[in-house]
C-alpha positions in Angstrom: -18.3 -8.8 -20.9 -17.2 -12.3 -19.4 -18.4 -12.8 -15.9 -15.8 -14.3 -14.0 -17.4 -14.5 -10.5 -21.2 -14.8 -9.9 -22.3 -14.9 -6.0 -25.7 -15.6 -5.4 -27.6 -15.3 -2.1 -24.5 -16.2 0.1 -24.8 -16.7 3.7 -22.3 -17.8 6.3 -22.8 -18.6 9.9 -20.4 -19.5 12.7 -21.7 -21.2 15.9 -25.1 -20.3 14.9 -24.0 -16.5 14.4 -24.9 -15.0 11.1 -21.8 -13.3 9.5 -23.0 -12.8 6.1 -26.7 -12.7 5.0 -27.8 -13.2 1.2 -25.1 -11.7 -0.5 -25.3 -11.3 -4.2 -23.0 -9.7 -6.8 -21.1 -10.4 -10.2 -17.6 -9.4 -11.2 -16.7 -8.9 -14.8 -13.2 -9.8 -16.2 -11.0 -7.1 -15.5 -13.1 -5.2 -13.0 -11.6 -3.6 -9.7 -14.2 -4.1 -7.0 -13.7 -2.6 -3.4 -15.4 -3.9 -0.6 -16.2 -1.4 2.1 -18.1 -1.1 5.6 -17.4 -0.8 9.1 -15.5 -3.0 11.5 -17.5 -6.4 11.9 -19.5 -5.7 8.6 -18.2 -9.2 7.2 -15.7 -7.8 4.5 -12.9 -10.5 5.6 -15.5 -13.1 6.0 -16.6 -12.6 2.4 -12.9 -13.1 1.0 -12.6 -16.1 3.2 -15.9 -17.7 1.4 -14.5 -16.6 -1.9 -11.2 -18.5 -1.1 -13.3 -21.5 0.2 -11.8 -21.5 3.4 -14.9 -21.2 5.4 -17.9 -23.3 4.7 -21.2 -21.4 3.3 -24.4 -21.9 4.9 -26.5 -21.1 1.8 -26.0 -19.7 -1.9 -23.9 -20.2 -4.7 -20.3 -18.9 -5.8 -19.4 -19.7 -9.4 -15.9 -19.0 -10.8 -15.6 -19.1 -14.6 -19.0 -20.7 -14.6 -17.8 -23.5 -12.2 -19.2 -23.9 -8.8 -16.5 -23.2 -6.1 -17.4 -26.2 -4.2 -16.5 -28.5 -7.0 -12.9 -27.1 -7.5 -10.1 -28.9 -6.0 -7.7 -26.9 -3.9 -5.1 -26.9 -6.8 -7.8 -26.1 -9.4 -8.8 -23.0 -7.1 -5.5 -21.8 -6.7 -5.0 -21.4 -10.5 -8.0 -19.1 -10.4 -7.9 -17.1 -7.3 -4.7 -15.6 -5.3 -4.9 -13.7 -2.2 -2.6 -11.2 -0.4 -3.5 -10.6 3.4 -2.7 -7.8 5.3 1.0 -6.4 5.5 2.4 -9.0 7.7 5.1 -10.5 5.4 8.1 -9.4 7.3 7.3 -11.8 10.0 7.8 -14.9 7.6 10.8 -16.8 8.2 11.9 -17.6 4.4 13.8 -15.7 2.0 12.0 -13.8 -0.9 12.7 -16.0 -4.1 11.9 -19.2 -2.0 8.5 -17.4 -0.9 7.6 -16.4 -4.3 8.2 -19.9 -5.6 6.0 -21.4 -3.2 3.0 -19.7 -5.0 3.6 -22.2 -7.9 2.3 -25.1 -6.0 -0.9 -25.4 -7.9 1.3 -26.2 -11.1 3.3 -28.8 -9.4 2.9 -32.6 -8.6 5.0 -34.4 -5.7 7.9 -35.1 -8.2 7.9 -32.3 -10.7 10.9 -30.2 -11.1 11.0 -26.3 -11.5 10.3 -25.9 -15.0 11.2 -22.7 -17.5 7.2 -21.8 -17.3 7.8 -21.5 -13.5 10.9 -19.4 -13.9 9.2 -17.0 -16.6 6.2 -16.6 -14.2 8.8 -15.6 -11.3 10.9 -13.2 -13.4 7.6 -11.6 -14.5 6.2 -11.3 -11.0 9.6 -10.0 -9.9 9.8 -7.4 -12.8 6.1 -5.9 -12.5 6.4 -5.6 -8.6 9.9 -4.1 -8.6 11.3 -6.8 -6.2 14.1 -8.1 -8.3 16.9 -6.3 -6.1 15.8 -8.0 -2.7 15.1 -11.6 -4.1 17.7 -13.1 -2.0 17.1 -11.2 1.3 15.2 -12.7 4.2 11.5 -11.6 4.6 12.1 -10.3 8.1 14.8 -7.8 6.9 12.2 -6.2 4.5 10.2 -3.0 5.4 6.5 -3.0 5.4 6.2 -1.7 1.8 8.9 -4.2 0.5 7.1 -7.0 2.1 3.8 -6.1 0.7 5.3 -6.0 -2.7 6.6 -9.3 -2.2 3.3 -10.9 -1.3 1.7 -9.5 -4.3 4.5 -10.7 -6.6 3.8 -14.4 -4.9 0.1 -13.8 -6.1 1.2 -12.7 -9.6 3.5 -15.5 -9.7 0.5 -17.7 -9.1 -1.0 -16.5 -12.5 -4.7 -16.3 -11.5 -7.3 -14.1 -13.2 -8.7 -13.1 -9.7 -6.8 -11.5 -7.2 -8.2 -10.8 -3.5 -6.6 -8.4 -1.1 -7.5 -7.8 2.4 -6.6 -4.2 3.4 -3.2 -4.5 1.4 -2.1 -0.8 2.9 -3.4 -0.9 6.4 -0.1 -1.0 8.3 1.9 1.0 5.7 3.1 4.8 5.7 1.6 7.0 3.1 4.5 6.7 0.7 4.4 2.9 0.6 0.5 3.2 0.5 0.6 5.1 -2.6 3.2 2.8 -4.1 1.1 -0.3 -3.4 -2.1 1.4 -4.5 -0.2 2.2 -7.9 1.0 -1.4 -8.2 -2.6 -2.8 -7.7 -3.8 -0.4 -10.4 -1.2 -1.6 -12.7 -2.0 -5.0 -12.2 -5.8 -4.3 -13.1 -5.2 -1.9 -15.9 -2.1 -3.1 -17.8 -2.3 -7.0 -16.9 -6.2 -7.3 -17.1 -6.2 -9.1 -13.5 -9.7 -8.6 -11.7 -9.2 -7.1 -8.3 -11.3 -7.5 -5.3 -9.9 -5.4 -2.4 -11.3 -5.0 1.0 -10.6 -1.4 2.3 -11.3 1.1 4.8 -10.2 4.0 2.6 -13.4 5.5 1.2 -11.5 8.0 -1.1 -9.2 5.6 -2.5 -12.0 3.1 -3.2 -14.0 5.8 -5.1 -11.1 7.4 -6.9 -9.1 4.1 -8.0 -11.7 1.0 -8.1 -14.5 0.6 -10.7 -17.3 -0.8 -8.4 -18.1 -0.7 -4.6 -19.9 -3.3 -2.5 -20.9 -1.8 0.8 -21.6 -4.3 3.7 -23.0 -3.5 7.0 -23.9 -6.3 9.8 -23.2 -9.0 7.1 -25.8 -7.7 4.4 -25.2 -5.9 1.3 -26.7 -2.2 1.4 -25.2 -0.8 -1.6 -23.6 -2.2 -4.9 -22.7 0.3 -7.8 -20.1 2.3 -9.6 -17.4 3.6 -7.5 -18.2 7.4 -8.7 -21.6 7.3 -6.9 -20.2 6.3 -3.6 -19.5 9.6 -2.1 -23.1 10.8 -1.3 -24.2 12.0 2.1 -26.9 9.9 2.6 -25.2 6.6 1.5 -22.2 7.2 3.7 -24.2 8.3 6.7 -26.2 4.8 6.3 -23.1 2.8 6.0 -20.9 4.4 9.0 -23.6 6.1 11.0 -21.3 9.1 10.7 -21.7 12.8 9.2 -19.1 13.6 6.2 -18.2 16.7 4.8 -17.1 16.8 1.1 -13.9 18.9 -0.6 -12.4 18.8 -3.6 -8.8 17.6 -4.3 -6.7 20.4 -5.2 -4.5 18.6 -7.7 -7.3 16.0 -9.3 -10.5 17.9 -8.8 -12.1 14.5 -7.4 -14.4 14.8 -4.5 -13.1 13.7 -1.1 -15.2 13.0 1.8 -14.0 13.5 5.4 -15.7 12.5 8.6 -17.4 15.2 10.4 -17.0 16.2 14.1 -20.7 16.5 14.4 -22.8 13.5 14.9 -25.9 12.4 13.0 -28.7 14.7 13.9 -26.5 17.5 15.2 -27.0 20.7 13.5 -24.1 21.9 11.0 
């Protein structure tokens, strides 16, 4: 398999405070990696480092065998797209103009909207099922609709790697399922590599392919998602006891936080 992303001994500090310490992992083309960990673990910081938004203290990030530090903003924007948490309805744009802005990496100051641009826009709208509200204002959309538009913009950017920061954190259960299914479709049907920050253990275990578990800025576990839901592993990550049951429809193992503290008798 082709290694799309190679991160080696990555460290990030702000005002002498370490946020990430010696993080290393690789992402193969077509992989789906979920980054888990408690609040303050460094999950969003890692995404920002992968986008070149924050400066790294030490370490190497190679994207398609090129150093991230050597890529221009436009070159990077052709390789990596990003979907933030669900706040899209606060943007003062109509939907089609917002999605069109994702094509900036393919334009110069004097270039016109091309047939390639239009094809990318139509494809993104079709895949994300946003065609019916392309001419609405972002502020009129529901949380689920707005998040689908954010993903449409990322898809219109035509990058091999998509980063998502808690993409369902403000959505109701119906729209959580809808957005998760869309992300899986991008990964499985369109071969887009995914890195998703999540707090949903069971979603990560059942739908991603690999897990990177961070705690206090350090990598405490990296492996197949099927191996995540194990008592000692979850206790070490969250300092919390869990109980396990079986999903009545899928038969998958499900982890639930226990009322008991670590050390209490069960």
